[in-house]
N, C-alpha and C positions, 0 to 999 in steps of 0.2 A: 567647623560646625556646619552641618547641612541645614537647609532651609526648613526641613520637616522634623528636625531632631527635638525641638522644644516648642510646642504650640504657644506657650505663654510668652516666650521671648519673641516669637513671630508676631504675636498680637501687640506687644510693645513696639516692635519695629513698624508695624502697620500704623500705629498711633504716631510715631515719629514721622513717617511719610505723609500722613494726613496733615500734620503741623506744617511741614515744608510746603505742601500743596496750597495751604492757606496763606503762605507768605511768612510763616514763622520759623522758629528754630527747631530743627528736626530731632527732638528728644521725646521719647514715648515711655509710658509706664503702665503696668497693670498690677492690680492687687488680686492675689489668688488665695481663696479660702476653701479648704476641703476639696481641692481639685477643680474649683470653678472660679471664673473671673467675677469678682465682686465689684470691681471698679476699674475704669480705664481712663487715661487722660494723656494729654501731650502739652508741651510748652506752649502757652498762649500769651506770653508777655507782649509780643508784638500785636497780635490780633486784638487783644482786649485792652492794651495800654496798661497792663498790670505790672506791678513790681514784685508780685509773689507767685504768679501762676507758672511755676516750673512744672515739668511733667508729673513728678511725684505728688506735688501739692494738688494739681488738677485731678489726678487719679484718686487721691484720698478724699477730696471734696465730692467727687462723683460717686464714691462708695457710700457716702453718708455716714451718719453716726453709728458706731458699732460698739458692743460691749468690749471691755478691756481684754477679756479672755479670747475673744475672736481675733483681735489683732495679734495676740501672742502666738497663735497657730497659723498666722498668715505669712505669705511670701510676697514681697514686692519685687517686681521685675522692672528694671530701668535700662534703656539702651545705653545710657552713659552713667558713669560713676556719680552718685548723688553729691550735690554741693553741700556746704555747711548748713544751709537752711533746711534742705530736704533731709539731711542726716539728722538734724534736730527733731524733725517731725517723726522720723522712724524711731528714734530713741524715745521720744515722748510717749508714743503709743505702744512701744515695746513689740514692734513687728519682729517676729522670730527669725526671719530669713530674708536676705537680700541677694538677688541675682542681678549682676551687672553685665550688660552686653559688652562694654569695653571701657577701659580706663587709660588708654594710650593718649587720647586727645585731651583728657581732663582727669586728673587724679584727685578726686574728692577725699575727704577725711575718713576713709574706710576703716582705718585703725580704731577710730572712736567706736564704731559699731562692733568690731571684734572685741575690743576691751570691755564692752558692755554685755558680752556673751551672745551677740547676734551672729548667726551663721552667715558668712559672706562668701559668695562664689563669683569670681570674675571669669566670664566665658571667653572673652577675647574674640568676639564674633567679627569676622571680616566685613560683613555687611554693615554692621554698626560703625566700624572704624571708617570704612569708605564714605558712608553718609556724612559723618562729622567732618572728616578731612576735607571733603568737597565743599561743605558749607562754610567751614572756617576760612578756606582759601578764597571763596567768593564774597564773604561778608565778615571780614575780621573785626570791624568796628562794632557790629551788632553782637558778635560772639563775645567780645571782651566786655561789652556792657552787660550781657547776660550773666557773666561769671563775676561781675563786680570788679572789673579791672579797666585799664585804659589801653590804648593801642600799643603801648610799650610792652605789654605782655600780661600773662595771667597772674592772679594773686598767689601768694605763698600759701602752702597747705597749713592747716592747723596743727 
């Protein structure tokens, strides 16, 4: 995928890079409604000492309260496969489409989204992969904490 192929994935990647620059985990997300970014966010667990501010959660929070019908026609972009918590939020609000930058470094429960009738597209973007691989190599303990595991490895999928 080229850098200019999808401006929304590019925006999510910019959020991930902003999170890394702040000393956090480089995962970014944007919520797109009717071709416009309605919310954006990045993982802020480290920066805010939060247990829940994954990129998708920060993005949804920044989008604010929206009518259910609005979520149904929305697309959420994430540089990394959503974890079980973020998958739950996507299911709760019935977001109609999920675009994932990559799921090589972490394979969240995407099948739950598919089973619920949500369109899921995994882009396999090399920029997203390289960003996460470098971060995980440099900060494995922080990474495992973020995904709810310990240094022995990641959690099992749902």
